[in-house]
C-alpha positions as CSV (number, residue, x, y, z in Angstrom):
1,X,0.4,0.1,-0.3
2,X,1.3,3.2,-1.0
3,X,1.1,6.1,1.3
4,X,-0.6,9.3,-0.4
5,X,1.2,12.4,0.7
6,X,-1.2,14.9,-0.8
7,X,-4.2,15.1,-3.2
8,X,-2.4,15.8,-6.0
9,X,-1.1,13.2,-7.7
10,X,2.0,15.0,-9.1
11,X,3.2,16.7,-5.3
12,X,2.4,13.0,-4.8
13,X,5.7,12.1,-7.4
14,X,7.7,15.1,-6.7
15,X,7.7,14.3,-2.9
16,X,8.3,10.3,-4.1
17,X,11.4,11.5,-6.4
18,X,12.6,13.5,-4.0
19,X,13.1,11.2,-1.0
20,X,14.0,8.4,-3.6
21,X,16.9,11.2,-4.4
22,X,17.6,11.5,-0.7
23,X,18.6,8.3,0.1
24,X,20.0,7.3,-2.8
25,X,22.6,9.8,-3.3
26,X,25.0,8.5,-0.4
27,X,24.9,5.2,-2.2
28,X,25.7,6.6,-5.5
29,X,28.6,9.2,-4.4
30,X,30.4,6.2,-2.0
31,X,29.5,3.6,-5.4
32,X,31.2,6.4,-7.7
33,X,34.3,6.9,-5.0
34,X,34.7,3.3,-4.9
35,X,34.8,2.8,-8.6
36,X,37.2,5.3,-9.5
37,X,39.8,3.7,-6.6
38,X,39.6,0.3,-8.2
39,X,42.5,-0.8,-10.2
40,X,42.8,-3.8,-12.6
41,X,43.4,-6.1,-10.4
42,X,40.9,-6.0,-8.1
43,X,38.4,-6.0,-10.9
44,X,39.8,-9.8,-12.1
45,X,39.7,-10.7,-8.3
46,X,35.9,-9.6,-8.1
47,X,34.8,-11.2,-11.2
48,X,36.8,-14.6,-10.3
49,X,34.9,-14.4,-6.7
50,X,31.0,-13.6,-8.8
51,X,31.8,-16.7,-10.9
52,X,32.9,-19.1,-8.2
53,X,30.1,-18.1,-5.9
54,X,27.7,-18.6,-8.7
55,X,29.5,-22.1,-9.8
56,X,28.8,-22.8,-6.2
57,X,25.3,-21.8,-5.9
58,X,24.1,-23.7,-8.7
59,X,25.9,-26.6,-7.8
60,X,23.9,-26.8,-4.1
61,X,21.2,-25.6,-6.3
62,X,21.4,-28.9,-8.4
63,X,22.0,-30.8,-5.1
64,X,19.4,-30.1,-3.3
65,X,16.5,-30.0,-6.3
66,X,18.1,-33.4,-6.8
67,X,17.6,-34.3,-3.2
68,X,14.1,-33.0,-2.7
69,X,13.2,-35.3,-5.7
70,X,14.9,-38.6,-4.3
71,X,13.4,-37.9,-0.8
72,X,9.7,-37.1,-2.1
73,X,7.1,-39.3,-1.4
74,X,5.7,-39.7,-5.1
75,X,8.8,-40.7,-6.2
76,X,9.5,-44.3,-7.5
77,X,12.6,-45.5,-7.2
78,X,12.1,-43.9,-2.9
79,X,9.1,-46.5,-2.7
80,X,10.8,-49.2,-4.4
81,X,13.8,-48.9,-1.8
82,X,11.2,-48.8,1.2
83,X,9.2,-51.8,0.1
84,X,12.8,-54.0,-0.1
85,X,13.8,-52.9,2.9
86,X,10.2,-54.3,4.7
């Protein structure tokens, strides 16, 4: 639910825009200062870190999705194993 600051839609938009700019300005300024100070080796290290993190995330996603498939009650293989163990 969006709060209405005034009955005029244009004034409401301007107020929301000003609040957004006030909140986001320090983040943009800090980010730009960080980008200016970044060297080439930092960019390579950051991209390698992102690639490794994404690869680990994808592997864990596949692991947990296959584990949930094996452990699901509707799985035929899990039913066979449960019947053989009884």
